[in-house]
N, C-alpha and C positions, 0 to 999 in steps of 0.2 A: 504494500499501499504506500502508494508515493505519498508527500510529506502533505502537499495543497490537498489531497483524499482525505487524510489524517485528522488536519485541522481540520475540514469540513463535519468529518463523524463526529467529532467532540463537539464542534459546537449545535449542531443535532442533538446531540445528546443531553447537552444544558436546556435545550429547547423541551426536549421529552421530560426533563426532571420539573419545568413547570407547568408544565400543559399538566403532568400528573398530581401537581398540588393544588391546581384547580378544578382537576376531574375528581379527585376526592372532594372537595368542596361540595361540589355540584349532585354529585351523585353520592352524597351520603345517606344512610339510609336504614332501614331493618329489614334485611331480605327474611329473614325468621317469620316476619310479621304475620298473624292470623288474616287465613283468606277471607277476604273481601268481598260480595257479592257484586257480580258489572264487571268485575276484570279479568286476566287472563292469567294463570299461574303456569310456568313453566319449569323446569329444571330450579325450582325454588326461586324463582323470582316474578315479580307480577309485573304485567305487561297490560299494553292496551288491547284490547280485545283486536279479533283478527280482521272483522268486517269494518269496527271504526276507524282502525287505521290505514287499509284500503278508501275507505271514504276520505281520511284526510290526505290522503297523499293525493288523491285525483284532486282534490280542491287546490289543496298546497301547491300542484303542478298548473294548475290551469292559471292560480293566480300570480306567479312568479314564469311561466310562459308567455304573461302577457307583458313582462319587462325584459324578457329576451333571457333570462338568467337562471334558466333550471339547472342545469348542469353545472353552474359554479354554486348554486342558492339551496337544491331541495333537500341536500343532507342536512347545512345548518339549520335548516328549517326542521326538519325532524328531529334531529338533536334536540332542539329547543324544545320541541313538544316532549320530548322523552323525558328531559328533565323537569319539565312541570309534573310530567305523573307520578314522580318523584316524589313531590310535594304534595301531589291532590289531599291526601287522607288528611292529611295535617292541615291542610287549608278549605276541607269541607266543599273536596269538588270532586264531581265524579267521573268516568271516564266518558260521559256526554256531552258533559260542561266544558274540559278540554277539546271535545272535535267540534264543536258549535260554529258557525260561521264567525261568528264575532271573536271567536278567540282564534280560529285558523286568520282571519282578515290581520288581527292585531299582533301574529306572528309574521307576516309575513309584510308586514309594514316594517319591522323591528329590524326583521334578517334586511330589506332593502332600501331602510333608512327611508321610505317614503313618506308622503302626505297621505291623510285618512281618503279623504277622494280617490288618489291614484292608485292606490292598494284596493279598493272596493270598485273600483268603475267596470271591470274587463267581466262581472260577476251581475254587474245590474243593482248592485245596493243602494237603496236610497239613502238620501243625505240624515234622514231619519234615523239612521242607525250611527252614525260619525259618534255623536256623546258616548254610548256605547263601547264602540270601538276603544275610544281612548281610554274611557275608564277602564278596560279592562288591559290595554299596554302598560296604561301605570301599575295596576297590580301584580303583572309581569314581569317588570320592573322591578318590583319590591321584593317578589319572592325571590328573583333570580339574581337581585342584590346587583344588576346592570351586568352578567354575563349574559349576553347575546350574541356573541359568535368569538374569532377568533380575537385575541388570543386566548381569552377566558373559556373558550366556548368550542375547543376541537372536535368535529366529526367524528363519526367512520372513516370516511374520507381523507380526512384529514392524517389522523393518526397513521393509515395504510400509507400517503405520500412519504409520510419521515418514517416508518420502519422499515420499509421496503429499500429507500437512499440509504439506511446508514448498512442496511444488509450489501447492499450491493458493494456500497464503499469496502467493505471489511471482509467480501469473500474474493476469490477467485476460483470462477467456473471454468473447467476446461470440458465440454462439451463430446461425449463417443456414443457413439451404437453398441451395445453389448459385445459385438465381436471384435471392437476396437479401433474399426472405421472414423477417419470423421464423420460429424454428423451431418448430410449434407444441410445449404442452403433454401428455404421456400423458395419454389417457385413463383415466376410471376404467371398469374392465370390472363389469359389474352383471347381464351374462349377456344380454343385448340389444342389437342393432341401435343403439340412440341413447344414446351413451354421455355421460358430463359430464364436461367437462377438466377435470384439477386444478387446486389453488390455485398450485401452484409456478411461477417462474419460467423461459423458457426454459433463463438457466444451469442454476439449481439441476437441473433436469430433465434436463439434457446432463450436470452432474457426476454424481448419481446411476447414470445411464444406465453412465456410465465405471467406476466404482467397483462396480458389479457385474462387470461383465468383468474388470478388476483381482483382485478379491475370488476369482472363478473361476478365473482364474490362477494365482494364489496358491496355491488348495489344490492343482493338478493337479501344477504344478511341483512342490512340497514332498512331493505324497505318490509321483510318479513317480520322479521324480530323484533328491531328496533334495541336502544340500550333501559338499564336499569338499572337501580339500585343493587348493585352484586352482579350486574351485568354491565357495567360503564364502556363508552365507546372504545377505550383502548382494547378491552376483552373482545370485542364483537372485530374490533379491526384485528388482531391476533388471529380468531377464529377466518375471517377471511384470509390472512397471511398463508398461515396453514393448510386452507381446505383448497385455494388457490395454486400454490408449489405442490400439494399431492396431487393433483389432477395432471399438473404440467408433467408430471415426473422426476420433479428434483427431490423431494420428502419423502423419506419409509414412511410410510402409513402408521407405522406400528412404534414411530418414534411420538406420536401424536396421541400416543394412548395412557390415560391419567392411571397412577397405580393403584390407587381405589376404584378402578370399575376393572371389573371380571373378564376375562374373557370370552362368557356369553355374550355378556349386556355390550363386550364392546364389539363384538363380530355382526351385531344386529343394527350397531350405528351407523348414521347414513354416512359419517366421514369416514369411516373403515371400507362399507361398499364400495365409496369412491374409490379407494385407496387399490383397494383387490380389480377396479376393473382397468387399472392403469399397469404399463408396462416400463417399472422405473427407467429412466433413462440411467444409463452407464454413463458417470461423471465423476473429473479428479478430484474433486472436492464437492463431495455429498452434502445437502444442507439439511438440517436437522432442528430439533430444537432448543441444541445448545446455541446454534448459531442465532436463531430468530430469538432468539432470549436478549444474547448480546446486544440483537441491534435494537430493543425493545426495552435497555435497561430493567428484565424482569429477570427470571431464574425458568428452567427451564421447565418447571412443575406448573408455571402460572400459565407459561406457554401450551402446555396439556389441557390444563384445567379450563382456561378460555376458551380454546379451539374445541373443546369436544361440549363445553354449557353453550355455545353459540351456535354451532353447527346439529344438536339436539334439539335443542329452542325451536329451529326452522323445522326440522324433521316433525316436530310436535304438534305444529303451527298447519302444516302441510296434510299431517295425518286427522287434524281437528278439523281442518274445510273438508276433508272426504266426509266423515263420518257424521258430520253435524252442521253440514250447509242445506 
């Protein structure tokens, strides 16, 4: 690792430490609280019900799309919504209160830092709602103590970016296929059987493939699971990084198994099953829980527990939708 890369990795490490302190305050709560009707419980954490979450995502998507910032701000808006859910019971708010139009428009306003009429206009919300929206925004500001975005409220996507940057800065992956031949570059698709190879090196091609899988898993977990006390954004991000790298063939799936999860339970988990479908790529420096933990400045046990809990919560959500739709 060059001096410049090492310096960048250390600076990112300091940023991770700051984010962790903010996250600990924002997502502090009692994961073992008694179950309350009207909420979804999975892997020991309280989450917004799947139906209400999907509805909230749809509304926030519309609000943010109106301003052309869906890609940049949807993750932040969902993190703010999840952080409010952590405080919901002590604030005497139900899951329905947090996903009503007034709250969602207020969240969009705070994320976009726009005016009342701007954030409401695209959904045809009348001026009579403006006072309620302004009042709800004040409530959000007080409950969140001013934390409504970076640097005090990093989203799952923000965590993934910084963890993966530190990971790539710290490892030197030289990909080969199992027989020892260099990994071929991805051909450019021209709609014909004869394809021209790209100019990307095998290592760059492998990085690119890994990041596609990690980004997909990030969106999937952030939207279907979300964050909570006991499952903060960094934990969900570790789940996305682990699952994405497993699917990319760069992370041996058994390294993601927590010590307290027995073999039968592990083999039936979505994370384990995903790994079983993947032919692990042979690399000179295979990634694992230790390398990912160093990148995220946590322990290998934290990586394993976080990944298993986040992906299992998504599995629970999918099964719940199938059986109780």
